[in-house]
Structures are given as structure tokens and as C-alpha cells.
PDB file of N, CA, C and O in Angstrom:
ATOM      1  N   UNK A   1       9.900   6.696   0.425  1.00  0.00           N
ATOM      2  CA  UNK A   1       8.592   6.098   0.235  1.00  0.00           C
ATOM      3  C   UNK A   1       8.260   5.274   1.482  1.00  0.00           C
ATOM      4  O   UNK A   1       9.005   4.367   1.854  1.00  0.00           O
ATOM      5  N   UNK A   2       7.153   5.597   2.109  1.00  0.00           N
ATOM      6  CA  UNK A   2       6.797   4.960   3.372  1.00  0.00           C
ATOM      7  C   UNK A   2       5.365   4.425   3.341  1.00  0.00           C
ATOM      8  O   UNK A   2       4.566   4.757   2.465  1.00  0.00           O
ATOM      9  N   UNK A   3       5.077   3.582   4.339  1.00  0.00           N
ATOM     10  CA  UNK A   3       3.743   3.011   4.485  1.00  0.00           C
ATOM     11  C   UNK A   3       3.477   2.689   5.945  1.00  0.00           C
ATOM     12  O   UNK A   3       4.401   2.532   6.744  1.00  0.00           O
ATOM     13  N   UNK A   4       2.196   2.594   6.276  1.00  0.00           N
ATOM     14  CA  UNK A   4       1.766   2.106   7.576  1.00  0.00           C
ATOM     15  C   UNK A   4       1.127   0.741   7.335  1.00  0.00           C
ATOM     16  O   UNK A   4       0.384   0.560   6.370  1.00  0.00           O
ATOM     17  N   UNK A   5       1.413  -0.207   8.204  1.00  0.00           N
ATOM     18  CA  UNK A   5       0.903  -1.569   8.050  1.00  0.00           C
ATOM     19  C   UNK A   5      -0.412  -1.745   8.799  1.00  0.00           C
ATOM     20  O   UNK A   5      -0.555  -1.306   9.940  1.00  0.00           O
ATOM     21  N   UNK A   6      -1.365  -2.393   8.142  1.00  0.00           N
ATOM     22  CA  UNK A   6      -2.626  -2.739   8.779  1.00  0.00           C
ATOM     23  C   UNK A   6      -2.397  -3.825   9.819  1.00  0.00           C
ATOM     24  O   UNK A   6      -1.334  -4.444   9.865  1.00  0.00           O
ATOM     25  N   UNK A   7      -3.401  -4.049  10.650  1.00  0.00           N
ATOM     26  CA  UNK A   7      -3.279  -4.992  11.772  1.00  0.00           C
ATOM     27  C   UNK A   7      -2.804  -6.381  11.349  1.00  0.00           C
ATOM     28  O   UNK A   7      -1.976  -6.981  12.033  1.00  0.00           O
ATOM     29  N   UNK A   8      -3.313  -6.897  10.238  1.00  0.00           N
ATOM     30  CA  UNK A   8      -2.959  -8.256   9.805  1.00  0.00           C
ATOM     31  C   UNK A   8      -1.485  -8.384   9.432  1.00  0.00           C
ATOM     32  O   UNK A   8      -0.889  -9.448   9.595  1.00  0.00           O
ATOM     33  N   UNK A   9      -0.909  -7.314   8.940  1.00  0.00           N
ATOM     34  CA  UNK A   9       0.493  -7.339   8.526  1.00  0.00           C
ATOM     35  C   UNK A   9       1.435  -6.906   9.649  1.00  0.00           C
ATOM     36  O   UNK A   9       2.579  -7.358   9.704  1.00  0.00           O
ATOM     37  N   UNK A  10       0.970  -6.045  10.535  1.00  0.00           N
ATOM     38  CA  UNK A  10       1.793  -5.422  11.571  1.00  0.00           C
ATOM     39  C   UNK A  10       2.463  -6.431  12.500  1.00  0.00           C
ATOM     40  O   UNK A  10       3.653  -6.318  12.796  1.00  0.00           O
ATOM     41  N   UNK A  11       1.699  -7.409  12.954  1.00  0.00           N
ATOM     42  CA  UNK A  11       2.206  -8.486  13.824  1.00  0.00           C
ATOM     43  C   UNK A  11       3.066  -7.969  14.982  1.00  0.00           C
ATOM     44  O   UNK A  11       4.234  -8.331  15.121  1.00  0.00           O
ATOM     45  N   UNK A  12       2.456  -7.117  15.804  1.00  0.00           N
ATOM     46  CA  UNK A  12       3.118  -6.551  16.984  1.00  0.00           C
ATOM     47  C   UNK A  12       4.433  -5.842  16.661  1.00  0.00           C
ATOM     48  O   UNK A  12       5.381  -5.884  17.444  1.00  0.00           O
ATOM     49  N   UNK A  13       4.476  -5.195  15.503  1.00  0.00           N
ATOM     50  CA  UNK A  13       5.653  -4.419  15.120  1.00  0.00           C
ATOM     51  C   UNK A  13       6.740  -5.191  14.413  1.00  0.00           C
ATOM     52  O   UNK A  13       7.805  -4.639  14.135  1.00  0.00           O
ATOM     53  N   UNK A  14       6.500  -6.458  14.113  1.00  0.00           N
ATOM     54  CA  UNK A  14       7.527  -7.289  13.480  1.00  0.00           C
ATOM     55  C   UNK A  14       7.945  -6.763  12.107  1.00  0.00           C
ATOM     56  O   UNK A  14       9.070  -7.013  11.674  1.00  0.00           O
ATOM     57  N   UNK A  15       7.067  -6.042  11.416  1.00  0.00           N
ATOM     58  CA  UNK A  15       7.409  -5.540  10.082  1.00  0.00           C
ATOM     59  C   UNK A  15       7.882  -4.081  10.090  1.00  0.00           C
ATOM     60  O   UNK A  15       8.208  -3.527   9.040  1.00  0.00           O
ATOM     61  N   UNK A  16       7.917  -3.471  11.259  1.00  0.00           N
ATOM     62  CA  UNK A  16       8.371  -2.084  11.326  1.00  0.00           C
ATOM     63  C   UNK A  16       9.829  -2.003  10.856  1.00  0.00           C
ATOM     64  O   UNK A  16      10.689  -2.737  11.343  1.00  0.00           O
ATOM     65  N   UNK A  17      10.087  -1.114   9.916  1.00  0.00           N
ATOM     66  CA  UNK A  17      11.419  -0.966   9.351  1.00  0.00           C
ATOM     67  C   UNK A  17      11.694  -1.854   8.151  1.00  0.00           C
ATOM     68  O   UNK A  17      12.716  -1.697   7.484  1.00  0.00           O
ATOM     69  N   UNK A  18      10.795  -2.780   7.872  1.00  0.00           N
ATOM     70  CA  UNK A  18      10.967  -3.686   6.721  1.00  0.00           C
ATOM     71  C   UNK A  18      10.523  -2.998   5.438  1.00  0.00           C
ATOM     72  O   UNK A  18       9.668  -2.113   5.455  1.00  0.00           O
ATOM     73  N   UNK A  19      11.117  -3.418   4.327  1.00  0.00           N
ATOM     74  CA  UNK A  19      10.767  -2.864   3.018  1.00  0.00           C
ATOM     75  C   UNK A  19       9.958  -3.882   2.222  1.00  0.00           C
ATOM     76  O   UNK A  19      10.211  -5.086   2.277  1.00  0.00           O
ATOM     77  N   UNK A  20       8.988  -3.372   1.488  1.00  0.00           N
ATOM     78  CA  UNK A  20       8.121  -4.191   0.645  1.00  0.00           C
ATOM     79  C   UNK A  20       8.017  -3.558  -0.727  1.00  0.00           C
ATOM     80  O   UNK A  20       7.964  -2.334  -0.848  1.00  0.00           O
ATOM     81  N   UNK A  21       7.988  -4.381  -1.762  1.00  0.00           N
ATOM     82  CA  UNK A  21       7.713  -3.908  -3.107  1.00  0.00           C
ATOM     83  C   UNK A  21       6.216  -4.087  -3.334  1.00  0.00           C
ATOM     84  O   UNK A  21       5.681  -5.183  -3.165  1.00  0.00           O
ATOM     85  N   UNK A  22       5.549  -3.008  -3.715  1.00  0.00           N
ATOM     86  CA  UNK A  22       4.093  -2.975  -3.813  1.00  0.00           C
ATOM     87  C   UNK A  22       3.685  -2.644  -5.245  1.00  0.00           C
ATOM     88  O   UNK A  22       4.295  -1.805  -5.907  1.00  0.00           O
ATOM     89  N   UNK A  23       2.623  -3.333  -5.710  1.00  0.00           N
ATOM     90  CA  UNK A  23       2.108  -3.086  -7.054  1.00  0.00           C
ATOM     91  C   UNK A  23       0.582  -3.120  -7.024  1.00  0.00           C
ATOM     92  O   UNK A  23      -0.020  -3.981  -6.382  1.00  0.00           O
ATOM     93  N   UNK A  24      -0.021  -2.189  -7.716  1.00  0.00           N
ATOM     94  CA  UNK A  24      -1.482  -2.140  -7.852  1.00  0.00           C
ATOM     95  C   UNK A  24      -1.930  -3.310  -8.721  1.00  0.00           C
ATOM     96  O   UNK A  24      -1.318  -3.597  -9.749  1.00  0.00           O
ATOM     97  N   UNK A  25      -3.015  -3.991  -8.297  1.00  0.00           N
ATOM     98  CA  UNK A  25      -3.548  -5.108  -9.082  1.00  0.00           C
ATOM     99  C   UNK A  25      -4.946  -4.859  -9.617  1.00  0.00           C
ATOM    100  O   UNK A  25      -5.458  -5.657 -10.402  1.00  0.00           O
ATOM    101  N   UNK A  26      -5.575  -3.760  -9.204  1.00  0.00           N
ATOM    102  CA  UNK A  26      -6.904  -3.470  -9.734  1.00  0.00           C
ATOM    103  C   UNK A  26      -7.723  -2.557  -8.850  1.00  0.00           C
ATOM    104  O   UNK A  26      -7.304  -2.192  -7.751  1.00  0.00           O
ATOM    105  N   UNK A  27      -8.903  -2.190  -9.343  1.00  0.00           N
ATOM    106  CA  UNK A  27      -9.773  -1.271  -8.622  1.00  0.00           C
ATOM    107  C   UNK A  27     -10.433  -1.916  -7.415  1.00  0.00           C
ATOM    108  O   UNK A  27     -10.621  -3.131  -7.352  1.00  0.00           O
ATOM    109  N   UNK A  28     -10.775  -1.066  -6.465  1.00  0.00           N
ATOM    110  CA  UNK A  28     -11.477  -1.556  -5.288  1.00  0.00           C
ATOM    111  C   UNK A  28     -12.723  -0.724  -4.988  1.00  0.00           C
ATOM    112  O   UNK A  28     -13.585  -1.143  -4.214  1.00  0.00           O
ATOM    113  N   UNK A  29     -12.812   0.447  -5.599  1.00  0.00           N
ATOM    114  CA  UNK A  29     -13.958   1.298  -5.300  1.00  0.00           C
ATOM    115  C   UNK A  29     -14.651   1.841  -6.542  1.00  0.00           C
ATOM    116  O   UNK A  29     -15.290   2.891  -6.482  1.00  0.00           O
ATOM    117  N   UNK A  30     -14.535   1.145  -7.658  1.00  0.00           N
ATOM    118  CA  UNK A  30     -15.263   1.534  -8.858  1.00  0.00           C
ATOM    119  C   UNK A  30     -14.535   2.453  -9.816  1.00  0.00           C
ATOM    120  O   UNK A  30     -15.047   2.723 -10.903  1.00  0.00           O
ATOM    121  N   UNK A  31     -13.352   2.948  -9.455  1.00  0.00           N
ATOM    122  CA  UNK A  31     -12.584   3.778 -10.390  1.00  0.00           C
ATOM    123  C   UNK A  31     -11.977   2.838 -11.436  1.00  0.00           C
ATOM    124  O   UNK A  31     -11.180   1.968 -11.085  1.00  0.00           O
ATOM    125  N   UNK A  32     -12.336   2.995 -12.704  1.00  0.00           N
ATOM    126  CA  UNK A  32     -11.821   2.078 -13.716  1.00  0.00           C
ATOM    127  C   UNK A  32     -10.340   2.284 -14.015  1.00  0.00           C
ATOM    128  O   UNK A  32      -9.870   3.418 -14.107  1.00  0.00           O
ATOM    129  N   UNK A  33      -9.629   1.211 -14.162  1.00  0.00           N
ATOM    130  CA  UNK A  33      -8.219   1.208 -14.550  1.00  0.00           C
ATOM    131  C   UNK A  33      -7.346   2.141 -13.703  1.00  0.00           C
ATOM    132  O   UNK A  33      -6.735   3.063 -14.244  1.00  0.00           O
ATOM    133  N   UNK A  34      -7.277   1.917 -12.386  1.00  0.00           N
ATOM    134  CA  UNK A  34      -6.506   2.825 -11.533  1.00  0.00           C
ATOM    135  C   UNK A  34      -4.991   2.599 -11.585  1.00  0.00           C
ATOM    136  O   UNK A  34      -4.223   3.487 -11.214  1.00  0.00           O
ATOM    137  N   UNK A  35      -4.559   1.434 -12.036  1.00  0.00           N
ATOM    138  CA  UNK A  35      -3.141   1.066 -11.942  1.00  0.00           C
ATOM    139  C   UNK A  35      -2.282   1.705 -13.027  1.00  0.00           C
ATOM    140  O   UNK A  35      -2.720   1.881 -14.164  1.00  0.00           O
ATOM    141  N   UNK A  36      -1.046   2.051 -12.653  1.00  0.00           N
ATOM    142  CA  UNK A  36      -0.089   2.615 -13.608  1.00  0.00           C
ATOM    143  C   UNK A  36       0.789   1.542 -14.239  1.00  0.00           C
ATOM    144  O   UNK A  36       1.447   1.797 -15.248  1.00  0.00           O
ATOM    145  N   UNK A  37       0.806   0.348 -13.658  1.00  0.00           N
ATOM    146  CA  UNK A  37       1.664  -0.722 -14.151  1.00  0.00           C
ATOM    147  C   UNK A  37       3.044  -0.715 -13.510  1.00  0.00           C
ATOM    148  O   UNK A  37       3.856  -1.603 -13.770  1.00  0.00           O
ATOM    149  N   UNK A  38       3.312   0.281 -12.677  1.00  0.00           N
ATOM    150  CA  UNK A  38       4.610   0.380 -12.011  1.00  0.00           C
ATOM    151  C   UNK A  38       4.534  -0.226 -10.617  1.00  0.00           C
ATOM    152  O   UNK A  38       3.448  -0.476 -10.094  1.00  0.00           O
ATOM    153  N   UNK A  39       5.700  -0.459 -10.021  1.00  0.00           N
ATOM    154  CA  UNK A  39       5.767  -0.901  -8.633  1.00  0.00           C
ATOM    155  C   UNK A  39       6.622   0.104  -7.873  1.00  0.00           C
ATOM    156  O   UNK A  39       7.337   0.907  -8.474  1.00  0.00           O
ATOM    157  N   UNK A  40       6.541   0.052  -6.547  1.00  0.00           N
ATOM    158  CA  UNK A  40       7.312   0.964  -5.702  1.00  0.00           C
ATOM    159  C   UNK A  40       7.756   0.205  -4.453  1.00  0.00           C
ATOM    160  O   UNK A  40       7.032  -0.658  -3.955  1.00  0.00           O
ATOM    161  N   UNK A  41       8.930   0.524  -3.956  1.00  0.00           N
ATOM    162  CA  UNK A  41       9.404  -0.069  -2.706  1.00  0.00           C
ATOM    163  C   UNK A  41       9.166   0.918  -1.585  1.00  0.00           C
ATOM    164  O   UNK A  41       9.590   2.072  -1.650  1.00  0.00           O
ATOM    165  N   UNK A  42       8.471   0.444  -0.540  1.00  0.00           N
ATOM    166  CA  UNK A  42       8.150   1.286   0.607  1.00  0.00           C
ATOM    167  C   UNK A  42       8.716   0.674   1.879  1.00  0.00           C
ATOM    168  O   UNK A  42       8.912  -0.538   1.970  1.00  0.00           O
ATOM    169  N   UNK A  43       8.973   1.526   2.850  1.00  0.00           N
ATOM    170  CA  UNK A  43       9.436   1.086   4.161  1.00  0.00           C
ATOM    171  C   UNK A  43       8.288   1.280   5.146  1.00  0.00           C
ATOM    172  O   UNK A  43       7.702   2.360   5.220  1.00  0.00           O
ATOM    173  N   UNK A  44       7.970   0.229   5.904  1.00  0.00           N
ATOM    174  CA  UNK A  44       6.914   0.322   6.915  1.00  0.00           C
ATOM    175  C   UNK A  44       7.470   1.087   8.116  1.00  0.00           C
ATOM    176  O   UNK A  44       8.460   0.681   8.726  1.00  0.00           O
ATOM    177  N   UNK A  45       6.817   2.193   8.439  1.00  0.00           N
ATOM    178  CA  UNK A  45       7.294   3.042   9.530  1.00  0.00           C
ATOM    179  C   UNK A  45       6.280   3.212  10.651  1.00  0.00           C
ATOM    180  O   UNK A  45       6.578   3.844  11.664  1.00  0.00           O
ATOM    181  N   UNK A  46       5.073   2.650  10.479  1.00  0.00           N
ATOM    182  CA  UNK A  46       4.023   2.852  11.471  1.00  0.00           C
ATOM    183  C   UNK A  46       2.961   1.780  11.315  1.00  0.00           C
ATOM    184  O   UNK A  46       2.938   1.031  10.338  1.00  0.00           O
ATOM    185  N   UNK A  47       2.079   1.729  12.310  1.00  0.00           N
ATOM    186  CA  UNK A  47       0.922   0.845  12.274  1.00  0.00           C
ATOM    187  C   UNK A  47      -0.298   1.664  11.878  1.00  0.00           C
ATOM    188  O   UNK A  47      -0.383   2.849  12.202  1.00  0.00           O
ATOM    189  N   UNK A  48      -1.225   1.050  11.191  1.00  0.00           N
ATOM    190  CA  UNK A  48      -2.480   1.685  10.815  1.00  0.00           C
ATOM    191  C   UNK A  48      -3.606   0.877  11.475  1.00  0.00           C
ATOM    192  O   UNK A  48      -4.238   0.049  10.818  1.00  0.00           O
ATOM    193  N   UNK A  49      -3.858   1.114  12.765  1.00  0.00           N
ATOM    194  CA  UNK A  49      -4.873   0.329  13.479  1.00  0.00           C
ATOM    195  C   UNK A  49      -6.247   0.464  12.842  1.00  0.00           C
ATOM    196  O   UNK A  49      -6.708   1.568  12.550  1.00  0.00           O
ATOM    197  N   UNK A  50      -6.880  -0.656  12.635  1.00  0.00           N
ATOM    198  CA  UNK A  50      -8.223  -0.666  12.081  1.00  0.00           C
ATOM    199  C   UNK A  50      -8.299  -0.419  10.589  1.00  0.00           C
ATOM    200  O   UNK A  50      -9.398  -0.350  10.037  1.00  0.00           O
ATOM    201  N   UNK A  51      -7.161  -0.283   9.918  1.00  0.00           N
ATOM    202  CA  UNK A  51      -7.190  -0.087   8.460  1.00  0.00           C
ATOM    203  C   UNK A  51      -7.810  -1.315   7.800  1.00  0.00           C
ATOM    204  O   UNK A  51      -7.509  -2.446   8.181  1.00  0.00           O
ATOM    205  N   UNK A  52      -8.677  -1.093   6.812  1.00  0.00           N
ATOM    206  CA  UNK A  52      -9.315  -2.223   6.143  1.00  0.00           C
ATOM    207  C   UNK A  52      -8.402  -2.904   5.129  1.00  0.00           C
ATOM    208  O   UNK A  52      -8.808  -3.866   4.477  1.00  0.00           O
ATOM    209  N   UNK A  53      -7.177  -2.415   4.993  1.00  0.00           N
ATOM    210  CA  UNK A  53      -6.258  -2.996   4.014  1.00  0.00           C
ATOM    211  C   UNK A  53      -4.950  -3.396   4.675  1.00  0.00           C
ATOM    212  O   UNK A  53      -4.752  -3.178   5.871  1.00  0.00           O
ATOM    213  N   UNK A  54      -4.073  -3.976   3.894  1.00  0.00           N
ATOM    214  CA  UNK A  54      -2.784  -4.419   4.428  1.00  0.00           C
ATOM    215  C   UNK A  54      -1.836  -3.265   4.659  1.00  0.00           C
ATOM    216  O   UNK A  54      -1.080  -3.266   5.630  1.00  0.00           O
ATOM    217  N   UNK A  55      -1.869  -2.258   3.759  1.00  0.00           N
ATOM    218  CA  UNK A  55      -0.971  -1.114   3.886  1.00  0.00           C
ATOM    219  C   UNK A  55      -1.658   0.176   3.497  1.00  0.00           C
ATOM    220  O   UNK A  55      -2.530   0.203   2.628  1.00  0.00           O
ATOM    221  N   UNK A  56      -1.249   1.239   4.158  1.00  0.00           N
ATOM    222  CA  UNK A  56      -1.668   2.586   3.812  1.00  0.00           C
ATOM    223  C   UNK A  56      -0.411   3.288   3.325  1.00  0.00           C
ATOM    224  O   UNK A  56       0.483   3.586   4.116  1.00  0.00           O
ATOM    225  N   UNK A  57      -0.341   3.549   2.032  1.00  0.00           N
ATOM    226  CA  UNK A  57       0.865   4.122   1.428  1.00  0.00           C
ATOM    227  C   UNK A  57       0.888   5.641   1.560  1.00  0.00           C
ATOM    228  O   UNK A  57      -0.156   6.291   1.611  1.00  0.00           O
ATOM    229  N   UNK A  58       2.095   6.192   1.613  1.00  0.00           N
ATOM    230  CA  UNK A  58       2.232   7.647   1.550  1.00  0.00           C
ATOM    231  C   UNK A  58       1.715   8.106   0.190  1.00  0.00           C
ATOM    232  O   UNK A  58       1.675   7.325  -0.761  1.00  0.00           O
ATOM    233  N   UNK A  59       1.324   9.364   0.103  1.00  0.00           N
ATOM    234  CA  UNK A  59       0.780   9.904  -1.145  1.00  0.00           C
ATOM    235  C   UNK A  59       1.773   9.715  -2.297  1.00  0.00           C
ATOM    236  O   UNK A  59       1.379   9.332  -3.398  1.00  0.00           O
ATOM    237  N   UNK A  60       3.046   9.982  -2.046  1.00  0.00           N
ATOM    238  CA  UNK A  60       4.062   9.859  -3.080  1.00  0.00           C
ATOM    239  C   UNK A  60       4.176   8.427  -3.605  1.00  0.00           C
ATOM    240  O   UNK A  60       4.302   8.212  -4.810  1.00  0.00           O
ATOM    241  N   UNK A  61       4.132   7.463  -2.707  1.00  0.00           N
ATOM    242  CA  UNK A  61       4.216   6.054  -3.106  1.00  0.00           C
ATOM    243  C   UNK A  61       2.966   5.630  -3.873  1.00  0.00           C
ATOM    244  O   UNK A  61       3.060   4.941  -4.889  1.00  0.00           O
ATOM    245  N   UNK A  62       1.798   6.043  -3.385  1.00  0.00           N
ATOM    246  CA  UNK A  62       0.541   5.677  -4.034  1.00  0.00           C
ATOM    247  C   UNK A  62       0.487   6.206  -5.465  1.00  0.00           C
ATOM    248  O   UNK A  62       0.064   5.497  -6.377  1.00  0.00           O
ATOM    249  N   UNK A  63       0.918   7.456  -5.658  1.00  0.00           N
ATOM    250  CA  UNK A  63       0.851   8.071  -6.986  1.00  0.00           C
ATOM    251  C   UNK A  63       1.737   7.372  -8.014  1.00  0.00           C
ATOM    252  O   UNK A  63       1.510   7.512  -9.216  1.00  0.00           O
ATOM    253  N   UNK A  64       2.725   6.638  -7.570  1.00  0.00           N
ATOM    254  CA  UNK A  64       3.582   5.888  -8.502  1.00  0.00           C
ATOM    255  C   UNK A  64       2.849   4.660  -9.050  1.00  0.00           C
ATOM    256  O   UNK A  64       2.999   4.317 -10.223  1.00  0.00           O
ATOM    257  N   UNK A  65       2.060   4.001  -8.203  1.00  0.00           N
ATOM    258  CA  UNK A  65       1.427   2.751  -8.630  1.00  0.00           C
ATOM    259  C   UNK A  65      -0.022   2.890  -9.076  1.00  0.00           C
ATOM    260  O   UNK A  65      -0.557   1.995  -9.731  1.00  0.00           O
ATOM    261  N   UNK A  66      -0.671   4.021  -8.722  1.00  0.00           N
ATOM    262  CA  UNK A  66      -2.093   4.178  -9.058  1.00  0.00           C
ATOM    263  C   UNK A  66      -2.479   5.642  -9.213  1.00  0.00           C
ATOM    264  O   UNK A  66      -1.791   6.542  -8.730  1.00  0.00           O
ATOM    265  N   UNK A  67      -3.589   5.856  -9.894  1.00  0.00           N
ATOM    266  CA  UNK A  67      -4.132   7.202 -10.037  1.00  0.00           C
ATOM    267  C   UNK A  67      -4.613   7.681  -8.665  1.00  0.00           C
ATOM    268  O   UNK A  67      -5.328   6.945  -7.985  1.00  0.00           O
ATOM    269  N   UNK A  68      -4.247   8.876  -8.247  1.00  0.00           N
ATOM    270  CA  UNK A  68      -4.663   9.380  -6.936  1.00  0.00           C
ATOM    271  C   UNK A  68      -6.174   9.376  -6.720  1.00  0.00           C
ATOM    272  O   UNK A  68      -6.634   9.182  -5.595  1.00  0.00           O
ATOM    273  N   UNK A  69      -6.947   9.587  -7.777  1.00  0.00           N
ATOM    274  CA  UNK A  69      -8.400   9.614  -7.657  1.00  0.00           C
ATOM    275  C   UNK A  69      -8.965   8.265  -7.198  1.00  0.00           C
ATOM    276  O   UNK A  69     -10.078   8.211  -6.675  1.00  0.00           O
ATOM    277  N   UNK A  70      -8.213   7.178  -7.388  1.00  0.00           N
ATOM    278  CA  UNK A  70      -8.681   5.845  -6.995  1.00  0.00           C
ATOM    279  C   UNK A  70      -8.857   5.732  -5.485  1.00  0.00           C
ATOM    280  O   UNK A  70      -9.794   5.082  -5.021  1.00  0.00           O
ATOM    281  N   UNK A  71      -7.975   6.350  -4.717  1.00  0.00           N
ATOM    282  CA  UNK A  71      -8.092   6.333  -3.266  1.00  0.00           C
ATOM    283  C   UNK A  71      -7.777   4.999  -2.626  1.00  0.00           C
ATOM    284  O   UNK A  71      -6.883   4.911  -1.785  1.00  0.00           O
ATOM    285  N   UNK A  72      -8.494   3.964  -3.010  1.00  0.00           N
ATOM    286  CA  UNK A  72      -8.290   2.609  -2.470  1.00  0.00           C
ATOM    287  C   UNK A  72      -8.137   1.658  -3.650  1.00  0.00           C
ATOM    288  O   UNK A  72      -8.905   1.713  -4.610  1.00  0.00           O
ATOM    289  N   UNK A  73      -7.138   0.788  -3.566  1.00  0.00           N
ATOM    290  CA  UNK A  73      -6.876  -0.168  -4.640  1.00  0.00           C
ATOM    291  C   UNK A  73      -6.571  -1.551  -4.066  1.00  0.00           C
ATOM    292  O   UNK A  73      -6.291  -1.694  -2.875  1.00  0.00           O
ATOM    293  N   UNK A  74      -6.627  -2.544  -4.912  1.00  0.00           N
ATOM    294  CA  UNK A  74      -6.100  -3.856  -4.551  1.00  0.00           C
ATOM    295  C   UNK A  74      -4.630  -3.855  -4.916  1.00  0.00           C
ATOM    296  O   UNK A  74      -4.235  -3.286  -5.934  1.00  0.00           O
ATOM    297  N   UNK A  75      -3.815  -4.496  -4.078  1.00  0.00           N
ATOM    298  CA  UNK A  75      -2.391  -4.523  -4.365  1.00  0.00           C
ATOM    299  C   UNK A  75      -1.758  -5.820  -3.912  1.00  0.00           C
ATOM    300  O   UNK A  75      -2.262  -6.511  -3.026  1.00  0.00           O
ATOM    301  N   UNK A  76      -0.638  -6.132  -4.545  1.00  0.00           N
ATOM    302  CA  UNK A  76       0.218  -7.238  -4.133  1.00  0.00           C
ATOM    303  C   UNK A  76       1.466  -6.633  -3.524  1.00  0.00           C
ATOM    304  O   UNK A  76       1.872  -5.527  -3.879  1.00  0.00           O
ATOM    305  N   UNK A  77       2.064  -7.364  -2.613  1.00  0.00           N
ATOM    306  CA  UNK A  77       3.301  -6.889  -2.012  1.00  0.00           C
ATOM    307  C   UNK A  77       4.202  -8.070  -1.704  1.00  0.00           C
ATOM    308  O   UNK A  77       3.735  -9.185  -1.475  1.00  0.00           O
ATOM    309  N   UNK A  78       5.496  -7.810  -1.702  1.00  0.00           N
ATOM    310  CA  UNK A  78       6.459  -8.857  -1.351  1.00  0.00           C
ATOM    311  C   UNK A  78       7.666  -8.196  -0.697  1.00  0.00           C
ATOM    312  O   UNK A  78       7.982  -7.033  -0.952  1.00  0.00           O
ATOM    313  N   UNK A  79       8.330  -8.973   0.154  1.00  0.00           N
ATOM    314  CA  UNK A  79       9.516  -8.453   0.830  1.00  0.00           C
ATOM    315  C   UNK A  79      10.687  -8.438  -0.101  1.00  0.00           C
ATOM    316  O   UNK A  79      11.781  -8.032   0.290  1.00  0.00           O
TER     317      UNK A  79
END
């Protein structure tokens, strides 16, 4: 399970290789009830320059925490 970190989280590569536990907290684009209630641990392997969010999750990681149709969600994360 992997992710790319947005500019605010990336901090010149300081989080590359770090693992975060991520959980969906709610909708961001109008899809009702996108969250599955589960969390997933991802490893940051890349930067996502200009991403409007903190992390861009791999499809496999995203599908664990949210419905794929949601596309964009609010999430919490911790190391």
C-alpha cells in the first residue's frame, strides 16, 4: 500500500519512506457516505506536486478506506 505526499506533507522528501495510518473522515465532493470505517497503513514513496490534498493514495489503499466512486475524500493520518 503506497501513497504520494502533497507539498505540505512532503517537506523536501522528509516523509519519503515513512508509513502513515490513514482513515476516511467524510465526503469532499458530494458523494454521500464514502467511508468504509476501515483504516490502512501506507508508505510514502513519491511526491505529488500541486496536489490539493495531503496524500494521493494508490487505488488499492483508497478502496480499503472509501468507495472508489468518491474519488476525493477527507482523511486523517498519523505516523
